[in-house]
N, C-alpha and C positions, 0 to 999 in steps of 0.2 A: 592671301596678304591683304586682308581688308579690302579697301576699294580700288586698290592699284592692280588687280589681277589681269585686267584686259589691256593689252598694249594699245587698243584702239580708243580706250576711254579717255576722257578729258583729265589730264594729271591733276590729282588734288593739290591744293595750295592754300597758302595762309598769308595775310598781310602781317608783316612783322611790326614790332613796336616802334622801329626806327623809320617806318614807312615803306620799306622794300617788300618784295614778294618772294616767298619760298615756295618751291614745288618739288613734287617727286614724280619722276617719269622713268620709263624703262630706259636703260643704257643704250646709247646708240652704238657702242663700240664693243661690248661684252655681254655677257649675262648679268642679271640683276637690275638694279635701280640706282638712280642718282638723285641727290638732293641739290637743287639748282636754287641759287639765291641771286636774285637780280640779273639773271642771265648767265651766271658763272657757275659751273658745276663745283660744288664744294666737297661732296662725299659720294662714295660708291658702296653700296651694300648688296651682297648676294645672300639672301636669306636661306637658300639651299646649301650654301657652303661659306660660312663666315670667315674661312681662312683664305678665301679668294680676294686678294687685295689688289685693286686695279692701279690706282694712282701710284706713280713711281715712289714718292717719298714715304707713302704708307707702307709700301713693301719693304723700304728700309727701316722703318720703325719697327715693323713686325719682325724683321731679322734681328734687330737689337734686343727686342723683348725675348726672342727665343734663346738668346745667350744667358739670360738671368737663371739663377738656380732653379731646378725643377720644383713642380708643385704649385699650389694656389698662390696668388699674388694679392698684396694689398696695394691698391692703386688709386690715384686721383687724376682725373682727366679735366683740363680746362678748354672749353671750346671743342667739344667733340663732335659736332656737327650731326650727322646721322648715326652716330656712336659706332663707326666702324671699328676703332681699335678696341673699345670695351668689349664688343662682340667677339673680336679676335682673341682677346684675352680669355673670356668665358669659354670659347670653344677649345682653346689649346691649354688652358689652366682651370679646369672645372673647380668651382668651390672658390674662386677668387672673390674678394670683397672689393668693390669698386664705387667710387663717388664721382659724379660728374657734375661740373658747374657750367651752366649755360645761361647766357643772357636773356635770350629771347624765349619767353614762355610759349608764344604761338608756334614757334619751330619745334620746340620740345614736343608739344601736344600733337603737332603734324607727324612727326616722326614716330611717336609711340603709337599712333592710330594705324598708320599705313605701313610702317616697318616695325612691327611689333618685336620686342625683345624676347630672347629665348625663355621659355617658361622655367621659373625657378632660379634664374639669374640674379645674383645679388648685386644689382647695379641701380644705386640711387641717384636720381637727377635732382639737382637743386638749382633753382633759378635765381639769377643775380650776376652781378659783376664778378668777374674771375678773382681780381685781387681782394675785393671785399668779401667774397664768398669764402676764400681760404681761411679768413679769421673766423669764420662761423662753423668750420668743419668741427667734428668731435675731437676734444682734446686727446682722446687715445690715439689719434692719427699722428700725432706730433712725434717725430723720430721713429715712426713704425712703417713707413711706406716703402715698398720695394720699387715702386715705379710712380714717377710723376710726369705727366705728359702736358705740355703747354702748346697749344695749336689753335689760338684764338685770332679770329679775323672779323673785323667789322667794316662793311664797305670795302671789302677785298684787301684790307690792311690790317696788321697788327696794332692795336692801339698803343700810344706812346707809353702809357703807364704800366704796360705789361712787357717793357724792354729794359728796365732799369736795374741797377745793382741792388737797390732796396727791395725791389720785387723779387729778385732771384734769391735774395737772403731769405725771404719768407718762404718760398718753395723749398729751399734747401733745409729748412727747419722741419719740413714733413718727412724728409728722407731718413731711412735707417742708415747705419754705418755703411752698408754696401749698397744702399738704394741707388737708383739711376734716374736722372732727369733727362727727358727727351724733349727738344724744343724744335719747332718747325720755323725756319726762316726763309722768306722769299726775298730774293734780291737779284739785281742785274749786273751788266758789265762794271767791273771795278769793285764790286761787292763791298763797298764802304760801309753799308748797314751791317752786312754779315760780319765783317771784321771787328767792328765795335761790339757786336753781340758776343762773339767769341771771347774777346777780351774781358767783357763784363762778366760772362759766366765763369770764365777761368779764375777771375778774382775771388769768386765765392767757392767754387768747387774745383780743386786742382787737377783733377784727371778728366781731360776733355778729348773728345774724338769728333770728327766730321765725316758724315756719309752723304756723298752727292755724286751726280753724274760729273765725269772728268771735265767736260766742257764748262759746266756750272762752276765747279770748284776753281777752274781756271779764270773764270770771270768773263767767259766768251759769249754767254747767253743768259738770259733770265731763267731762273728756275729755283728750285727748293733745295735747301741744305738741311739736313737733320743734324743738330748738335746733341751728342750724348755727353753727359757729365756726371761725376761722382766724387765723393769724398775718398773712395778706395780705387784701386786699380780696376778698370773697366774689364769685363768678361768678353773680350773680343777676339779670342784665340782663332775661332773658325769664321768670323766675319769676312775677312779679305776674300777667301775662297768662294764663300756663299755670294757676296755681292758681285764678284766678277763672273759667276756662272749663272746668275739668276736672270729672269726675263728682262730685267733693266739693268744691265751691267753699270756697276758703279765703283767708285773708289772710297777707301776709309784713309783718312789722314789722322795720324796721331803723333804725339812727342814733338820732335823738332819741327815737323811739318806744320802743326798746329801753331807753335810758337812763332814760326815765320809768318803764317797767315796773318796772325793778330799783331805782328810787330808794329809798334807806333800808333796802334788804335787806341783812342781815349775810352775810358770806361764811361758807360752811360749812367747818368744820375737822374733822379727824379726831376731835378732842376733843368736838365737839358735834353731830356728824352724827346724823341720824335717818332711819328708813326713809321712803320715800314713802307718801303716803295710799293706803289700799286702793282701787283702781279699782272703779268700778260696772261690773258685767258687762255692762250695757246699751250701753256704748260699743263693744263688739265687734259689735253688731247693726246698726250704722249704716252 
């Protein structure tokens, strides 16, 4: 695996354009490696088993992806970190065509050198701002994507311009009639930010589900919520059982529960958008 074969070696690192430091180190909790940005673990990758998803919310994204119709997928990923989900899609859906938009060129270069992608994988990495980058994707992707993943963090927060109804309209334009949008949202007690995100996404895509740890969903602790949304009914028939039985038990909320969750929350617009709350680093240790 390039220069990170030895667990005793100095972790390879790169200075990012925004001034922070990204490094790749052996995982302290499991097999594989972690991408660490400014001291906070951002991604986990197991090169020997790309289906090994360590972080709880990534496990839930993988479970949701597994519900999509069989065969290769056409996917767009915004903010893919060490490319954990694109690797998972390639491993479980060989032949998938995937586009990744990453803001930091030094981070992308670090990952590609020390956590190389599977040989033959059709994963193209584009450098640039996520919102600007989707306007430069090939026109053939419009209305053709089975999966769009938004998991963008800058300084441990999702930038404000990637939380608005205008932004989600741009993402929805990429989806096929049955395509699914997955959004990672980090929030704490009260879930004010998450409630507005659910209301905003539901304004664009009518079918919405929430996947999260029960205590997070109740607003009792800081954590990640995965929002799944589509213009068509979501393929979630087996998800409740999978989420309850998995290594990180979780709940899926749909229908009336989602409506109640977002009740009274204002839709986010470009004019009033704010960055997400700063995540507690401990969420990456669970």
